[in-house]
C-alpha positions as CSV (number, residue, x, y, z in Angstrom):
1,M,-183.4,113.2,-46.8
2,S,-184.5,115.3,-49.7
3,T,-188.1,115.3,-50.9
4,T,-187.4,112.9,-53.7
5,A,-185.9,110.4,-51.3
6,Y,-189.2,109.9,-49.7
7,R,-190.4,108.1,-52.8
8,W,-187.6,105.6,-52.9
9,D,-186.2,104.7,-49.4
10,I,-189.1,102.4,-48.4
11,P,-189.5,100.8,-51.8
12,L,-185.7,100.0,-52.0
13,F,-185.8,98.6,-48.5
14,L,-188.8,96.4,-49.4
15,A,-187.1,95.2,-52.6
16,S,-184.1,94.1,-50.6
17,T,-186.0,92.3,-47.9
18,S,-188.4,90.7,-50.4
19,A,-185.5,89.4,-52.4
20,M,-184.1,87.8,-49.2
21,A,-187.5,86.3,-48.4
22,L,-187.9,84.9,-51.9
23,Y,-184.5,83.3,-51.7
24,V,-185.4,81.6,-48.5
25,L,-188.7,80.4,-50.0
26,I,-187.1,78.8,-53.1
27,S,-183.8,77.8,-51.6
28,P,-183.3,74.0,-51.3
29,A,-181.1,74.5,-48.3
30,V,-182.5,72.8,-45.2
31,G,-183.2,75.1,-42.2
32,D,-183.1,78.4,-44.1
33,N,-186.7,79.3,-43.0
34,W,-185.4,80.4,-39.6
35,F,-184.3,83.6,-41.3
36,L,-187.9,84.7,-42.1
37,D,-188.8,85.5,-38.5
38,P,-186.1,88.1,-37.9
39,L,-186.6,89.4,-41.4
40,T,-190.3,89.9,-40.6
41,A,-189.3,91.6,-37.3
42,L,-187.1,94.0,-39.2
43,V,-189.9,95.0,-41.5
44,A,-192.2,95.4,-38.6
45,T,-189.7,97.6,-36.9
46,V,-189.6,99.9,-39.9
47,T,-193.4,99.9,-40.1
48,A,-193.6,100.9,-36.5
49,L,-191.2,103.8,-37.2
50,A,-193.4,104.9,-40.1
51,A,-196.4,104.7,-37.7
52,C,-194.6,107.0,-35.2
53,S,-194.0,109.4,-38.1
54,Q,-197.7,109.5,-38.8
55,L,-198.5,110.1,-35.2
56,A,-196.4,113.2,-35.2
57,Q,-197.6,114.5,-38.6
58,A,-201.0,116.0,-37.7
59,A,-203.1,117.2,-34.8
60,I,-205.5,114.3,-34.8
61,D,-208.4,113.6,-32.4
62,T,-208.2,111.4,-29.3
63,R,-209.7,108.3,-30.9
64,S,-207.4,108.3,-33.8
65,T,-204.4,108.9,-31.5
66,R,-205.4,105.8,-29.5
67,L,-205.8,103.7,-32.6
68,W,-202.4,104.7,-33.8
69,Q,-200.9,103.9,-30.4
70,L,-202.5,100.4,-30.8
71,V,-200.9,100.0,-34.2
72,V,-197.5,100.8,-32.9
73,T,-198.0,98.5,-29.9
74,L,-199.1,95.6,-32.0
75,L,-196.1,96.1,-34.4
76,V,-193.7,96.2,-31.4
77,L,-195.2,92.9,-30.2
78,V,-194.7,91.4,-33.7
79,C,-191.1,92.5,-33.6
80,I,-190.6,90.9,-30.2
81,A,-192.4,87.7,-31.2
82,N,-190.4,87.3,-34.4
83,F,-187.0,88.3,-33.1
84,F,-187.1,86.0,-30.1
85,D,-188.8,82.6,-30.3
86,P,-189.0,82.2,-26.5
87,A,-190.9,85.5,-26.3
88,S,-193.3,84.2,-28.9
89,E,-193.8,81.0,-26.8
90,R,-194.4,83.0,-23.6
91,L,-196.8,85.3,-25.3
92,G,-198.7,82.3,-26.7
93,A,-198.8,80.7,-23.3
94,L,-200.1,83.9,-21.8
95,F,-203.0,84.1,-24.3
96,G,-203.6,80.3,-24.4
97,M,-202.8,79.8,-28.1
98,D,-200.0,78.9,-30.5
99,D,-198.5,81.1,-33.2
100,I,-199.2,84.3,-31.3
101,D,-197.1,86.2,-33.8
102,D,-199.5,85.3,-36.6
103,C,-202.5,86.5,-34.6
104,L,-200.7,89.7,-33.6
105,T,-199.9,90.4,-37.3
106,L,-203.5,89.6,-38.2
107,A,-204.7,92.2,-35.6
108,V,-202.7,95.0,-37.1
109,A,-204.8,95.2,-40.3
110,P,-208.2,96.0,-38.7
111,V,-206.7,98.7,-36.6
112,I,-205.0,100.4,-39.5
113,L,-208.2,100.1,-41.5
114,S,-210.1,101.7,-38.6
115,V,-207.7,104.6,-38.6
116,I,-207.9,105.1,-42.3
117,S,-211.7,105.1,-42.4
118,Y,-212.0,107.4,-39.4
119,F,-209.2,109.8,-40.1
120,N,-208.9,110.0,-43.9
121,P,-211.2,107.8,-46.0
122,A,-209.5,109.1,-49.2
123,L,-206.4,107.0,-48.6
124,V,-207.4,104.5,-51.3
125,R,-203.9,103.1,-52.0
126,A,-203.2,102.5,-48.3
127,R,-206.5,100.7,-47.8
128,R,-205.9,98.4,-50.7
129,A,-202.5,97.5,-49.4
130,V,-203.9,96.7,-46.0
131,W,-206.7,94.6,-47.3
132,L,-204.3,92.6,-49.5
133,G,-202.0,92.0,-46.5
134,F,-204.9,91.0,-44.4
135,A,-206.1,88.6,-47.0
136,V,-202.7,87.0,-47.4
137,Q,-202.3,86.5,-43.7
138,L,-205.9,85.2,-43.2
139,V,-205.5,82.6,-46.0
140,S,-202.2,81.5,-44.6
141,I,-203.6,81.0,-41.1
142,L,-206.6,79.1,-42.5
143,L,-204.4,76.8,-44.5
144,D,-202.1,76.3,-41.6
145,F,-205.1,75.4,-39.4
146,S,-206.4,72.9,-42.1
147,F,-202.9,71.3,-42.2
148,E,-202.9,70.8,-38.5
149,E,-206.4,69.2,-38.7
150,G,-205.2,66.9,-41.4
151,E,-207.5,68.3,-44.1
152,V,-204.6,69.1,-46.4
153,A,-201.4,67.1,-47.1
154,G,-197.8,68.2,-47.0
155,S,-194.8,68.3,-44.7
156,S,-194.8,70.4,-41.6
157,T,-191.5,72.1,-42.7
158,L,-193.1,73.3,-46.0
159,W,-196.3,74.6,-44.2
160,S,-194.2,76.4,-41.6
161,L,-192.1,78.0,-44.3
162,L,-195.2,79.1,-46.3
163,T,-196.8,80.5,-43.1
164,D,-193.7,82.5,-42.1
165,F,-193.4,83.8,-45.7
166,A,-197.0,84.8,-45.7
167,E,-196.5,86.6,-42.4
168,F,-193.5,88.4,-43.9
169,L,-195.5,89.3,-47.0
170,S,-198.4,90.7,-45.0
171,V,-196.1,92.9,-42.8
172,S,-194.4,94.2,-45.9
173,L,-197.8,95.1,-47.4
174,Y,-198.6,96.9,-44.1
175,L,-195.4,98.8,-44.5
176,I,-196.4,99.9,-48.0
177,A,-199.7,101.0,-46.5
178,M,-197.9,103.0,-43.8
179,F,-195.8,104.6,-46.5
180,W,-198.8,105.7,-48.5
181,I,-200.6,106.9,-45.4
182,V,-197.7,109.1,-44.4
183,F,-196.9,110.2,-47.9
184,D,-200.5,111.1,-48.9
185,T,-201.3,112.7,-45.6
186,G,-198.1,114.8,-45.9
187,R,-199.2,116.0,-49.3
188,A,-202.7,116.9,-48.0
189,L,-201.2,118.8,-45.2
190,G,-198.7,120.6,-47.4
191,V,-195.8,119.0,-45.7
192,L,-194.8,117.3,-49.0
193,P,-195.1,118.9,-52.4
194,A,-197.2,117.3,-55.1
195,K,-194.2,116.7,-57.3
196,P,-190.5,116.0,-56.4
197,R,-188.4,119.1,-56.1
198,V,-185.1,120.1,-54.7
199,A,-185.4,120.6,-50.9
200,V,-184.3,124.0,-49.7
201,A,-182.3,124.6,-46.6
202,A,-185.2,126.0,-44.7
203,A,-187.0,122.6,-44.9
204,S,-184.4,120.9,-42.7
205,P,-184.3,122.3,-39.2
206,Y,-181.0,120.5,-38.4
207,N,-179.0,122.2,-41.2
208,G,-176.1,124.1,-39.8
209,R,-176.8,123.3,-36.2
210,S,-174.5,121.7,-33.6
211,I,-175.3,118.4,-32.0
212,R,-175.9,120.1,-28.7
213,D,-178.5,122.6,-30.1
214,G,-179.7,120.7,-33.1
215,L,-180.7,117.4,-31.5
216,Y,-182.0,118.4,-28.1
217,P,-184.7,118.9,-27.0
218,P,-186.0,116.1,-29.2
219,P,-189.5,116.1,-30.8
220,F,-192.7,114.6,-29.4
221,I,-194.4,111.6,-30.8
222,L,-197.8,112.6,-29.4
223,G,-197.3,115.8,-27.4
224,L,-200.0,114.9,-24.9
225,H,-199.2,117.9,-22.7
226,L,-199.2,120.5,-25.5
227,P,-202.0,123.1,-25.6
228,G,-205.1,122.2,-27.6
229,A,-204.6,121.8,-31.4
230,G,-207.0,124.8,-31.9
231,T,-204.9,127.2,-29.9
232,P,-202.2,129.4,-31.5
233,A,-199.4,128.0,-29.2
234,G,-200.7,124.4,-29.9
235,R,-200.6,124.9,-33.6
236,V,-197.1,126.4,-33.6
237,H,-195.8,123.6,-31.4
238,R,-197.3,120.9,-33.6
239,I,-196.1,122.4,-36.9
240,C,-192.5,122.7,-35.5
241,N,-192.8,119.1,-34.2
242,Q,-194.0,117.9,-37.6
243,A,-190.9,119.5,-39.3
244,L,-188.7,117.2,-37.2
245,W,-190.6,114.1,-38.4
246,P,-190.1,114.1,-42.2
247,A,-192.9,112.1,-43.8
248,G,-191.7,108.6,-44.7
249,D,-188.2,109.2,-43.4
250,V,-187.5,106.1,-41.3
251,I,-183.9,107.1,-40.5
252,S,-185.1,110.4,-39.0
253,G,-187.8,108.5,-37.1
254,A,-185.3,106.1,-35.6
255,R,-183.0,109.0,-34.7
256,N,-185.9,110.8,-33.0
257,L,-186.8,107.7,-30.9
258,I,-183.2,107.4,-29.8
259,L,-183.1,111.1,-28.8
260,I,-186.4,110.8,-27.0
261,T,-185.0,107.9,-25.0
262,L,-181.9,109.8,-24.1
263,W,-183.5,113.2,-23.4
264,P,-184.3,112.5,-19.7
265,V,-180.6,111.8,-19.1
266,I,-179.4,114.9,-21.1
267,A,-182.0,117.1,-19.4
268,S,-180.8,115.8,-16.0
269,V,-177.2,116.7,-16.8
270,R,-178.1,120.2,-17.9
271,A,-180.4,120.6,-14.9
272,V,-177.5,119.8,-12.6
273,K,-175.3,122.4,-14.3
274,E,-178.0,125.0,-13.9
275,V,-178.7,124.2,-10.3
276,R,-175.0,124.6,-9.5
277,R,-175.0,128.0,-11.1
278,R,-178.2,129.5,-9.8
279,G,-179.8,127.0,-7.3
280,A,-178.3,128.4,-4.1
281,T,-179.3,132.0,-4.9
282,L,-182.9,130.9,-5.7
283,Q,-183.2,128.8,-2.6
284,R,-182.0,131.7,-0.5
285,V,-184.5,134.1,-2.1
286,T,-187.6,131.9,-2.5
287,G,-187.1,128.9,-0.3
288,V,-187.4,126.4,-3.2
289,S,-184.8,123.7,-2.4
290,R,-182.1,122.9,-5.0
291,W,-183.4,119.3,-5.1
292,R,-186.9,120.5,-5.9
293,Q,-185.5,122.9,-8.5
294,F,-183.7,120.0,-10.2
295,A,-186.8,117.8,-10.1
296,Q,-189.0,120.5,-11.6
297,M,-186.5,121.2,-14.4
298,V,-186.4,117.5,-15.4
299,R,-190.2,117.2,-15.2
300,L,-190.7,120.3,-17.4
301,A,-188.0,119.1,-19.8
302,V,-189.7,115.7,-20.3
303,R,-193.3,116.9,-20.4
304,Y,-192.9,120.1,-22.4
305,R,-189.4,119.9,-23.9
306,V,-188.2,122.9,-21.9
307,P,-184.4,123.4,-21.9
308,P,-183.5,123.6,-18.2
309,V,-181.9,127.1,-18.7
310,Y,-185.5,128.5,-19.2
311,Y,-186.5,127.4,-15.7
312,Y,-184.7,130.5,-14.3
313,R,-185.1,132.7,-17.4
314,Y,-188.9,132.5,-17.3
315,D,-189.3,132.1,-13.5
316,L,-190.8,128.7,-14.0
317,Y,-190.2,127.9,-10.3
318,R,-193.3,130.0,-9.7
319,P,-196.5,127.9,-9.8
320,E,-198.4,130.5,-11.8
321,Q,-195.7,130.5,-14.4
322,Q,-195.5,126.7,-14.5
323,R,-199.2,126.5,-15.4
324,L,-198.4,128.5,-18.5
325,T,-195.4,126.5,-19.6
326,A,-197.0,124.9,-22.7
327,Q,-197.9,128.4,-24.0
328,Y,-194.3,129.6,-24.2
329,L,-192.6,129.5,-27.6
330,W,-189.0,128.2,-27.4
331,R,-186.0,129.6,-29.1
332,Y,-185.1,126.3,-30.8
333,E,-188.7,126.2,-32.2
334,T,-188.8,129.7,-33.5
335,K,-185.3,130.5,-34.7
336,E,-184.3,127.0,-35.8
337,I,-187.6,125.7,-37.2
338,A,-190.5,128.1,-37.7
339,Y,-188.5,131.0,-39.0
340,R,-186.6,128.8,-41.4
341,L,-189.8,127.5,-42.8
342,L,-190.9,131.1,-43.5
343,Y,-187.7,132.6,-44.8
344,P,-187.8,133.7,-48.5
345,V,-185.5,131.5,-50.5
346,E,-183.0,133.1,-52.8
347,T,-182.8,131.7,-56.4
348,D,-180.9,132.5,-59.6
349,S,-183.7,134.8,-60.6
350,Y,-184.8,136.2,-57.2
351,T,-183.0,137.9,-54.3
352,P,-185.0,139.0,-51.2
353,P,-184.6,142.5,-49.9
354,P,-181.4,142.7,-47.7
355,L,-181.9,142.5,-43.9
356,K,-178.7,140.8,-42.7
357,N,-176.5,142.9,-44.9
358,K,-176.5,146.3,-43.0
359,L,-175.2,148.3,-46.0
360,G,-177.9,146.8,-48.3
361,F,-180.5,147.4,-45.6
362,A,-179.6,151.1,-45.4
363,R,-179.7,151.5,-49.2
364,H,-183.1,149.7,-49.4
365,C,-184.5,152.0,-46.6
366,H,-183.2,155.1,-48.5
367,K,-184.8,153.9,-51.7
368,H,-188.2,153.6,-50.0
369,G,-188.0,156.8,-48.0
370,L,-187.6,155.1,-44.6
371,R,-185.7,157.1,-42.0
372,H,-182.7,155.1,-40.9
373,V,-179.2,155.5,-39.4
374,P,-176.9,156.7,-42.2
375,T,-173.6,155.1,-43.1
376,L,-170.5,157.3,-43.1
377,A,-167.9,154.8,-44.3
378,V,-167.6,151.2,-45.4
379,F,-164.4,149.0,-45.0
380,E,-163.6,145.6,-46.4
381,D,-160.4,143.6,-46.6
382,G,-158.4,146.3,-44.9
383,S,-159.5,149.1,-47.3
384,R,-162.2,151.7,-47.4
385,I,-164.5,150.8,-50.3
386,D,-166.9,153.7,-50.5
387,S,-166.1,157.0,-52.2
388,G,-164.6,158.7,-49.1
389,D,-161.0,159.6,-48.3
390,D,-158.6,158.4,-45.6
391,T,-160.2,160.4,-42.8
392,L,-163.2,160.0,-40.5
393,P,-165.6,162.7,-39.7
394,D,-165.1,164.5,-36.4
395,V,-168.3,163.3,-34.7
396,D,-169.2,160.5,-32.3
397,L,-168.8,157.3,-34.2
398,F,-170.3,153.8,-34.0
399,L,-168.4,150.9,-35.7
400,K,-170.1,147.5,-36.3
401,P,-169.6,144.5,-38.6
402,M,-171.8,144.5,-41.7
403,A,-173.2,141.0,-41.0
404,G,-172.9,141.1,-37.2
405,K,-175.6,140.4,-34.6
406,G,-176.1,140.7,-30.9
407,G,-173.8,143.7,-30.7
408,N,-170.8,141.5,-31.2
409,G,-167.8,143.4,-32.6
410,A,-169.5,146.8,-32.1
411,E,-167.5,149.8,-30.8
412,R,-168.5,153.4,-29.9
413,W,-166.0,156.3,-30.0
414,H,-166.8,159.7,-28.6
415,S,-165.4,162.7,-30.5
416,L,-163.3,165.0,-28.3
417,G,-162.7,167.5,-31.1
418,Q,-159.6,168.2,-33.0
419,G,-159.5,164.7,-34.5
420,R,-159.3,162.8,-31.2
421,Y,-161.7,160.1,-29.9
422,R,-162.4,158.2,-26.7
423,N,-164.2,154.9,-26.2
424,P,-166.4,153.9,-23.1
425,K,-163.4,152.2,-21.5
426,G,-161.5,155.5,-21.4
427,E,-159.0,154.7,-24.2
428,E,-158.1,157.6,-26.5
429,T,-156.8,157.8,-30.0
430,D,-156.5,160.1,-32.9
431,G,-158.3,160.0,-36.3
432,R,-155.4,158.4,-38.2
433,A,-155.0,155.6,-35.6
434,L,-158.8,155.1,-35.5
435,F,-158.9,154.9,-39.3
436,A,-156.1,152.2,-39.2
437,H,-158.0,150.4,-36.5
438,V,-161.2,150.1,-38.6
439,R,-159.1,148.9,-41.5
440,A,-157.7,146.1,-39.3
441,L,-161.1,145.2,-38.1
442,S,-162.4,144.8,-41.7
443,L,-159.8,142.1,-42.4
444,R,-162.1,139.8,-40.4
445,G,-165.2,141.0,-42.3
446,P,-166.8,144.1,-43.8
447,Y,-167.3,147.0,-41.2
448,L,-169.6,150.0,-41.2
449,V,-168.9,153.4,-39.7
450,Q,-172.1,155.2,-38.6
451,P,-172.8,158.3,-36.4
452,A,-173.2,157.4,-32.8
453,L,-176.7,158.8,-32.2
454,R,-178.1,160.2,-29.0
455,N,-181.5,159.4,-27.6
456,H,-184.4,161.9,-27.3
457,A,-183.9,164.2,-24.3
458,A,-186.9,162.5,-22.6
459,L,-184.9,159.3,-22.5
460,S,-181.4,160.6,-21.8
461,D,-181.6,159.4,-18.1
462,L,-182.3,155.8,-19.2
463,T,-178.9,155.1,-20.7
464,A,-175.5,154.6,-19.2
465,G,-174.0,155.9,-22.4
466,A,-174.9,153.9,-25.4
467,L,-178.0,154.4,-27.6
468,C,-181.3,152.9,-26.2
469,T,-183.5,151.1,-28.8
470,A,-186.8,149.5,-28.9
471,R,-187.2,146.0,-30.4
472,I,-190.6,146.1,-32.2
473,L,-191.9,142.9,-33.8
474,T,-194.1,143.1,-36.9
475,C,-195.8,140.2,-38.6
476,R,-197.8,139.6,-41.8
477,T,-201.5,139.4,-41.0
478,E,-204.4,137.3,-42.3
479,T,-205.3,140.1,-44.8
480,G,-201.7,140.6,-46.1
481,D,-201.1,143.8,-44.0
482,Y,-198.4,144.1,-41.4
483,E,-199.0,144.5,-37.7
484,A,-196.8,145.4,-34.7
485,T,-197.5,142.7,-32.1
486,N,-194.9,143.0,-29.4
487,A,-192.1,145.3,-28.2
488,A,-189.4,145.7,-25.6
489,F,-187.2,148.7,-24.8
490,R,-183.5,147.9,-24.3
491,M,-181.2,150.0,-22.1
492,P,-177.5,149.7,-21.5
493,S,-176.7,149.2,-17.8
494,N,-172.9,149.4,-18.0
495,A,-171.1,152.6,-18.8
496,T,-168.4,150.7,-20.7
497,S,-170.8,148.9,-23.1
498,A,-171.0,150.1,-26.7
499,V,-174.5,148.6,-27.2
500,D,-177.8,148.0,-25.4
501,N,-178.3,144.4,-26.4
502,F,-180.2,142.2,-24.0
503,H,-177.8,139.3,-24.5
504,A,-174.8,141.6,-24.0
505,G,-175.7,142.4,-20.4
506,G,-178.2,145.2,-20.8
507,V,-181.6,145.4,-19.3
508,A,-185.0,145.6,-21.1
509,S,-188.5,146.5,-20.3
510,A,-191.8,145.3,-21.9
511,V,-193.6,148.0,-23.9
512,D,-197.3,148.2,-24.1
513,I,-197.8,148.0,-27.9
514,R,-200.8,150.4,-27.8
515,T,-199.5,153.1,-25.5
516,G,-195.7,152.8,-25.4
517,E,-195.7,152.5,-21.6
518,L,-192.8,150.7,-20.0
519,G,-193.0,148.0,-17.4
520,P,-190.2,147.1,-14.9
521,A,-186.8,146.2,-16.5
522,T,-184.8,143.1,-16.1
523,D,-181.8,141.2,-17.5
524,L,-181.8,137.9,-19.2
525,G,-182.3,135.9,-16.0
526,T,-178.7,135.6,-14.8
527,E,-177.5,134.3,-11.4
528,R,-178.2,137.8,-9.8
529,S,-181.3,138.5,-11.8
530,R,-183.5,141.3,-10.5
531,W,-186.5,143.4,-11.6
532,H,-185.9,147.1,-11.7
533,E,-188.6,149.8,-11.2
534,R,-185.7,152.3,-11.6
535,H,-182.6,152.1,-13.9
536,P,-179.8,150.2,-12.1
537,F,-177.1,152.7,-13.2
538,T,-178.8,156.1,-13.5
539,D,-181.6,155.5,-10.9
540,A,-184.2,157.0,-13.3
541,Q,-187.8,155.8,-13.1
542,I,-188.6,153.1,-15.7
543,A,-191.9,151.5,-14.9
544,G,-194.9,153.5,-15.9
545,R,-192.9,155.8,-18.2
546,R,-194.0,156.3,-21.8
547,L,-191.8,156.4,-24.8
548,P,-191.9,159.6,-26.9
549,M,-193.4,159.5,-30.4
550,W,-194.5,155.9,-30.0
551,K,-197.2,156.0,-32.6
552,D,-194.7,157.4,-35.1
553,A,-192.4,154.5,-34.3
554,I,-195.2,152.0,-34.9
555,D,-196.1,153.7,-38.2
556,L,-192.4,153.6,-39.2
557,V,-192.0,149.8,-38.7
558,E,-195.2,148.9,-40.3
559,R,-194.3,151.0,-43.4
560,A,-190.8,149.4,-43.3
561,H,-192.3,145.9,-43.4
562,Q,-194.2,146.9,-46.5
563,A,-190.9,147.7,-48.1
564,F,-189.5,144.3,-47.0
565,D,-192.7,142.4,-47.7
566,D,-191.0,139.1,-48.7
567,Y,-190.4,138.5,-45.0
568,V,-193.3,137.1,-42.9
569,L,-192.0,138.7,-39.7
570,V,-189.2,141.2,-38.8
571,G,-187.8,142.4,-35.5
572,W,-187.0,146.1,-35.9
573,D,-184.5,148.0,-33.8
574,V,-185.8,151.6,-33.5
575,A,-184.0,154.6,-32.0
576,F,-185.9,157.5,-30.5
577,L,-184.0,160.7,-31.6
578,E,-184.8,164.3,-30.9
579,D,-186.5,164.8,-34.3
580,G,-188.3,161.4,-34.5
581,P,-187.8,157.6,-34.6
582,A,-185.2,156.0,-36.9
583,L,-184.6,152.5,-38.0
584,V,-181.3,151.0,-36.8
585,E,-181.7,147.6,-38.4
586,G,-184.1,144.8,-39.1
587,N,-183.8,141.1,-38.1
588,R,-185.4,138.3,-40.0
589,G,-185.1,135.9,-37.1
590,P,-186.0,138.0,-34.0
591,D,-185.3,136.5,-30.6
592,I,-188.4,136.1,-28.5
593,D,-186.6,135.6,-25.2
594,I,-186.6,139.3,-24.6
595,L,-190.3,139.6,-25.2
596,Q,-191.4,136.7,-23.0
597,R,-188.9,137.5,-20.2
598,T,-189.8,141.2,-20.0
599,G,-193.5,140.4,-20.4
600,K,-193.4,138.0,-17.5
601,G,-195.4,135.4,-19.6
602,P,-195.7,133.5,-22.8
603,I,-196.6,135.0,-26.2
604,G,-197.7,131.7,-27.8
605,N,-201.4,132.4,-27.4
606,G,-201.1,136.2,-28.0
607,R,-201.3,138.0,-31.3
608,F,-197.8,137.0,-32.3
609,G,-198.6,133.3,-31.8
610,E,-201.8,133.7,-33.8
611,L,-200.0,135.2,-36.8
612,L,-197.1,132.8,-36.6
613,A,-199.4,129.9,-36.6
614,Y,-201.4,131.3,-39.5
615,N,-198.4,132.0,-41.6
616,L,-196.8,128.6,-41.0
617,E,-200.1,127.0,-42.0
618,H,-200.3,129.1,-45.2
619,R,-196.6,129.3,-46.0
620,R,-195.8,129.5,-49.7
């Protein structure tokens, strides 16, 4: 729903149900009053969904959490008692009283009032609605008691109808109170704007996502196993969770409850798939049985919302890693929720500096005096669109799509001299054929031709052929500066690969952000995953080695972020050349898998987690 819809979905629902209830009240038809009980249950159901939304909206203390749980429990019992008369009778027999549904409804009001007074006394509108609903229900029960004692006259059918209508009216008032609690709290937290506005794409984490990746893992209601609300990881988890519970959006709340119910089954299916792929190898190496692997994956998925694939990627079968599970940040949280909440939004009068567009990125770097990989030629729709001719320079070339990512579509061609080129697969061609090849590639999207650079001599033995790069993450600080928080060094491990990307089969090593020292290298956590002290292809030492000109590289990316200051965080790809570091590209949605995998631990409570939480809480 858009932001403006939050103002009208509940009122329209109440208007419809109230019209039905009034019709039953004034209708002369005999027996119509049976309809009031399921109608009350329907309103109580929606009220319970709104209460669930409130539970997920803020990091509240233990007492408030328990009170909200009691609110939801009472409302669920009201639903049961009103949907099913036998259930109401059984509940009444259990508690030794009649009309248990009336008493349950009556109990809702004091609990909601307790929550309001303890959690946010400023919710005046909500308190008034609860008091009114409580008064209506109390008067109704007193009059019903007086009728049974013979103190007031009238038919039993009429008093039953009036009592049921009063119960419906009180629950409707409680729903109004829940709506104001969620809406006003959302405003206070900055989740909702003070005035209606057009919702941007970044505000909806499900936009553009598939059912597989967009719906699972589902959000929490309470997040009992999350880190403390005062820790960086706990703050990030809760903010991302809040984004999946739009304030006052009952439809989203119902969907979330369905997804939460189905998640154990979905997680089990995914866990079986992962065990089939990797379970036998892990059992042979560590002795952890495949059944135990499956059980641990499902437990982590249910308690912490961990997609089963990360059980192997982050070595969560190790007890010391499992204890840190809640401190990990997950790809679906960062790339699909947190980053989207922080992206600058393009408007008719404003365009953020280009990061995804590689040609625009190069031009912006040139404008601000940032050293970057130059562009030799640009192709689009089968034609060269820059000012060059129909030839390519006789140097090593690197071809890549202008809007590509992950190394997809990239090619590297080594110059053999005299207008001939060879790729890592051993295929040869001449300049004319290569020019035609790039033109054909550009029919699928714009392509850039850049020089294929070579690493600094001190790093030449760490590559199987392609350029090695460091992924350095920078983030806006509390003072408005920019700080490098984490880094990893990527190395191609296959001589036929044109790129060093971690997701394209390369290996990577964690980099000490202060010294530039490398740790052992690893892949993404595949079936045959290993940790390498030495390069798997060249046998050169990796662990303990220091990158050349590291401080220059840190200075470069922090200056670059100042030039792209509309972005809260950027993942920079930096090449270490013979004459200094150079920017290859910048990524507005940097993947954190490489950082947590190579670092052998979570970054949620590190400096990146601190800055991510701070910027999410202070997002503009």
